[in-house]
C-alpha positions, 0 to 999 in steps of 0.5 A: 719895032725897036730891037731893044725896048725899055719901058718904065723900068724901076729898080730898088736894091733889097739891101739898100736904103729902099730908094729906087736906083732907077725910076720910070726909065724908058729907052729904045735902040734899033738894030745897028744903033748906038745909044750912049748912057751918060751920067755921074757915078751913082746915077744908075747907068751901070745898073741899067746896063746890067739889067739889059744884059740880064744880070739883074731883073727890074722891080718894075717895068719891062725890058724887051728884046725883039718884042719879047719880054726878057724876064718871061724867057725860059729854056731854049728861048732864054739861052738863045737870047743870052747868046745875042746879048753880051756885056763888056765890063769896065774892069779888065782886071776883074772881068776875066777869071784869073784861074782860066787861060784865054783859050779856056775863057773863049771856047766854052760858049762857042762850043755850047752854042754850036759856033765851033766844034772840037775840031775847029775851035782852036782855029776859031779862037785864033781868028778871034784873037786876030780880029781884036788885035791880039797875038793869034798864036796857040801860046797866047791862048795858054796865057792867064789874065795876070800875064796880060797888060790892061789893054790886052785884057780888055781886048780879050774881054771883047773877044769873049763878047763877040765870040758868040756873034751877039746882036747887042753889046752893053759896053760899060765904061770900057776905056775908063781904066785904060791908058789914054793911048789905048782908048781910041784904039779900043773904041775904033775896034768896037766901031769896026765890029759895029760897022762890019757885023751890025752890032747894036751898042748900049755904051755907058760912060761918064766922059762926053768926049769918049761918047761924042767919038763913039756915038757919032750919028747915035743918041745920048741919054743923060741920067741923074739920080735914077732918071733920064733927064735928057735924050736926043741925037749925040751932036744936039745934046752935046752942042745944044743941051736942053737940061740944066744938068747936061749943061752943067756936065758939059761946062764942067769939062776942064779947059786948057786955056786959063783965060777961057776958064776965067771967062767961063767962071765969071759967066757962071757965077756962084748961084748954083745950088747944092744938096740932095735931090728933091723927094718931090718935084724935079729930081734936079731942083736942089742943084739947078740954077733955074729952079723955082717953086713949080720945080719943087712941086711938080716933077717934069715929064720927059717931053720931045722938044723937036727933032727927037730931042727930049728933056725933063725940064719945065724951063728948058728954053732958059738953058743958056748956050754953052761957053767954051767946051773942049772935048776929046776930039779937040773941037770946041762946042 
């Protein structure tokens, strides 16, 4: 049994257009795994992450943690689950209460769950600051968020999440608002906690380079318009995508070599379609270069193509090999 099981989850916002932002999403994560969720803005990945963390409730389907449906948890059982699942938000400027010092942010949860006492809570907080690479001083605990840099705020947010000794962390675009020089340091910090503490990560990002670095040995789920269209081992999805949307995302990564960029543009041509996703059939049909009549009439299921690599495409065997794709680690796919 997996630690996290998402089964046929659908979600619709009551104040929106009535269109589901998530539709029939299923995903699993084992203990100590990294599952990355990738997709463009508005595809539903942050909504899914917030539902995993219990901030939203699905309008259909279920999310289970250690075999228990989290929507059915009450009282002490729900409190115990809340400690085990934490979230690191995208915005380090908005995720910390500006009216609380760092010490006042870190201590309440530790005291509530018995992870520290009044006598040793300051010692425990200083140890947390050291663990995340911040100044382990009482002076730092008295600082307010506005007195910190963006990188320091994100480290403080990470300290808040690990303070409760979680088993699963939802990391939502944790490096997207940081300077490039800080991104690898933050990713390495999270990977250290994964290795040393066995934490499971649901890692949300739009950046395949960041995902490839963080989710080595893990899995990627690619989302489009509320659906998972491809899911599989990290390296396989990035180097040999089986869905046209994943292929287009990877091919869209900028190439620093002008000659290589021209070569790719000539190979791609201008045959790709644009427009809103189809109401019936494949959700990607109106933007897919492989789309045919069957695609607009029949929605493809997410089917394992072998080796745990699944795709929702009728013609996945026709997805061309990638041309030159440069990712953050400098390697070409």
